[in-house]
N, C-alpha and C positions, 0 to 999 in steps of 0.2 A: 706390703707385697708378700705373697706366700713364698716360702723358701722352696727352691727346686729340690725334688727328690733325687737322691743318689741311686742310680740303677747300676747293679752289677750283673754281668752276663757271664756265666761259667758253663761251657757246654762243649760237646764234641761235634755239634752240628756246624759244619763248615759254612762260613759266611753269614751266620745268624746276626752277629753284632753289627756288621755292615748293613744288613737289611733293616734292622731296627733303627739304626742311625739315619737312614734315608727317610724313614717315616717320621722320626722324632729328632730332627736335626738340632734342636735347641736343648735337648735333654742331656744331663750329665750322665754319661755312660762309661763304666769301666769294664773292659773286656778281658776275660781270662780264658785261655785255651786249655780245655780239659783233655787229659790223656785218657783214652778209653781203657779202663782197667776192670778186671773181674772183681777186685776188692778195693775198698778205700775210695776217697773222693776223686782221685785223679788230678788233684791240684796240690800245690806246695803248702806247707804249714803257714808261710808268710801270706799266701793268698787267702787261705782260710781265715787267718787273723784279720785281714783287711775287710773281708765280708762281715765278720763278726762285729767289727768296730764302726764301719762306715756305711754299710748298705741299708737303704730304706726299702728298696725293692730288689728282689733277686730273681732273675730268669736263669734257670739252671737245670741240669740233669739231676735225677733223683738222688744219686749218691752225694752230690754237693749239698743238697737241701738237708739230707740226713746229718751231714757233718756239722751243720750249724743250727740244727733244729732247737737245741736247748742252750745255745751259747751266744746267739746273735743279740746284740744289745739294742739296736735301733730298728731291726727289720719289722716291717708292717705287713709285707706281702711277699710270698715266695711263689713263683709261677714255674711249674714243672714243664720241661720240654717234652715230656713223655705223656702219652694218653693212658698207658697202663701204670697204675700207682700202687699195686698190691704190695710191693716190697716196702714202700714208704708207709703204707697203712699198717703193716705188720710191725715195722720198726716203732711207730708211734704207739701202738697198742702195747708193745713190750716195754715202753719207757713212759712217756707222758705227752700229752697234747701240747704243741708249741703255742707260744703266745701270739703268733702272727697267723694271718690267713694263708692257706695253701690252696692253689688251684692246679688243676691238670690242664694239659694242652687239648683244648677242644676246638673243633672247626677246621683243624689243619689236615685231618686225615680222611674226611668224608669222601672226597672225589677219588682219592687213590684207592681206598677200600672198595668203593663201588666198581671202579675199573677192574680191580683184581677179580672180584666175584663174577662180573659179566664176562670178562675174558675167558675164565675157566668154564663157565656154562656154555658159551659159544664154541669153545675149542672142543668140548666133549660132544656137544650135539652135532657139530659139523665134522667130527672125526679127524680133527687136525693132526693129532699125533699119529694116528694110523696111516693117514695119507702121506705124512712126512717119511714114515718108514717105507711106504710103497715107492716113494720117489727115490729113496736111497737104493732100492733094488731095481730101479729103472723099469718099474711095472706099471702098465696102464690098465687098470681094472676098476671101473666106476660102479659096477653093479652092486657090490656090498655096501656102498655109501650113498646110493641114490635116495634112499628113504631116510629122512631125518625129521625130527620134530621141530616145528616152529616154536618160537618163544611163547606164543599165545596158547600153546597146548600144555604148557608146563605149570605145575603148582610148586611154589617155593615157600618153605617155612623159614621164617626169620626168628631165631632165638635171641631175644634181647633187643628191645626197641628204644634204646637210648638214641643219642644223636647220630652215631654212625649207622646203627641198625635201621633207624627211620629213613636215612638217606638211601641205604641199599634197598629197602622196601619200596621207597618212592620210585627209584629208577626201574626196578623190576616191574612194578605196576604200570608205569608209563609205557613200558615196552610190551605190554599185553599179558604178562604173566599173572596168574592168580596168586595172591600173596596172603599167607596166613601168618599173623604176628603173634608170637607167644610171649607173654609177660607174667611176672610173678603176681602182680595185683591188677585188678580191673583198671582200665584206662578211661578217664572221663571223656565224654563226647567232644568237648572243645579242644582236647589234646590229641585226638585220633588223627592218623595220617590218612588222607583221602584215598591213597593208592592201596591201602591195606584192605583186602576184600573181607577178611574175617579176623577178629581178635579172639584168642583163646588163652586160657591160663595154663601154667605149668602142670597143674593137676590133670589136664586133658592131653598131655604130651603124647601119650601112646596112640590116641586116636588121630592126632595131627600127623604123626610120623607115618601112619598107615596110608595116608592119602597124598603124601608129598613126593615130588620127583627130586627135589633138592632140599636139603636142610642146611641152613647157613647159621653157624653159631658165632655171635658177636658178644657173647657174655663175658663180663669181667670175672676175675677170680675172687669169689666170695664163698663163705661157708655154705651158702644155699646152692651155688652153682657147681661146686667141686663134685665130680663124679656123677653129675646129673645124667649123663649118657652112658655110664659104665654098666657093667654086668650084661644083661640081655636086653637092654632097652632098644637096641637096633633090630631086634627080632621083629618088631612091629613094621619094619621097612621091607620085609621079605617079598611082599606082593608087588610093590612098586620098584624094587631094586634101587632104592633111593641113593643118591650121591651126597655124601657128607662133605661140607666145606667148613673149615674152622679157621677163622681169622680173629677170634676173640682171645681166649686163653687156653693153654694146653691141658689144664687139669680138669676141664669139663668132662673128659673121658680118659680112661687109662689105655695104654697101648694094647694090652691084651684084649680088651673089648673090641677095639678096631680090627685087630688081626682075626679074632673069632668071627666078627660080623662079615668080613670079606671072605674068609674061608668057608663059612656056612652059606654064602650067597644071600645074606640078608641085605648087605649093601652092594650097590652096583659099582661103587668106587668111592674114592675120598680125595680131597684136595686139602692138604694140611700145611699151614704156614706157621703154626704155633704148637709147642710141645711141652709136656710136663718137665722134661729135662732138655735144656738148650746149652750148647749145640746138641743136636740129636746124635747119640753115639753111633759110630760106624757099625756096631754090632746090632743095632736096632733092626728088627724084621720089617719095619715100615719102608726102608729103602728099596727093597726088592719085591714088595707085596704087589701082586697083579692089580691093576686098576687104581693104584695110589700114586698121587703126585706129591712130592715133598719139596717145599720151598723154604729157604732159611730166614723166616720171620722178616719178610720184606714187603708184605701186602700194603703197608702204610708207613713208610719210613718218614722220619722227621726231616723236612726240607726247610731251608732257611727262609724263603719267601713266605710260605704258608704259615710257619710258626711265628714269623715276625708280624704278619697281619693279625693273627689271632691274639698275640700278646698285646699289640698296640691298641687294638679295640678295647681290651680289658683295661689297659693303662689309662685310656681316656675316661673310662668309668671310675677308675681309682681317683684320678685328680679332681673329678667332679663330685666325689663323695657318694657315688652311686654303688649299688650292690654289684659285686663282681660275678661274672659268669664262671661256671665250671668249678665252683668251690668244692673241695673234697669233704665228704661226710665220713669221718673216720669210724663212725658207728656202723654205717651201712657198708663201708669198705670200698667206696668209689666216689 
């Protein structure tokens, strides 16, 4: 009889251990409540030692995985509760690759990210913020807001067609929008999303920006993506007055480039959920820049039920000896 794997869960995600136990009631699970800290693993030395000595599988926030990356004695698989793993990738590159497999949290954020993008497109096209201000002033004036674009009139550029990007592209396409997907390398026909109207390469980005009403970045933080939209790249948006939505990583564009694009009228607005520096400093000009909406990195928060389902699906693969999904490629950076 195969020995049962010892699963340790160390996370700030409230209720995650209970959600996993409901799906895997017969599995040996040790739960550790992690304190959300800016530095360090957020668990005690004794808890770190227990993971190092006893864990076969670890479901944890990135700082915990980093703490045991080179000291875990039995660990075969570490599953991150985070979708973004650039901090872990940098840590590994600065030290050495761990002996166990590491996966990111996949599948748990698709719906939430899609809803965030759609909500902001609809809010802007239907003038929700302007109408809210009008309500505050007890003003009845519908003339300025009678004309608005239907979703079927919009062209949306999706930067990054990974799992989340493909989900966003699919939703936009199903709602009638023309979708242009931008990737680093050509996409094979059998892997193309049917709702993507046109596939383009990053080398054609300036031409794509020129015809897009919205540009949605879902790019991870990699050497290739950092600064991709900086300098005067947004100048190609000036005819369309494109709206930029960033739910990927903040370092795809620097703050000065966004400020310049808004002030020069190249961008018609921006919806920013991620930033190169987080929390966004109170002194940042983005807070008060006209047409810019700032949200505190909440487009796709880790939720217990969705994380549990994603982890448990991979757990079944693990116990069957099948290839795991969402394995991190430390060379590619995601």
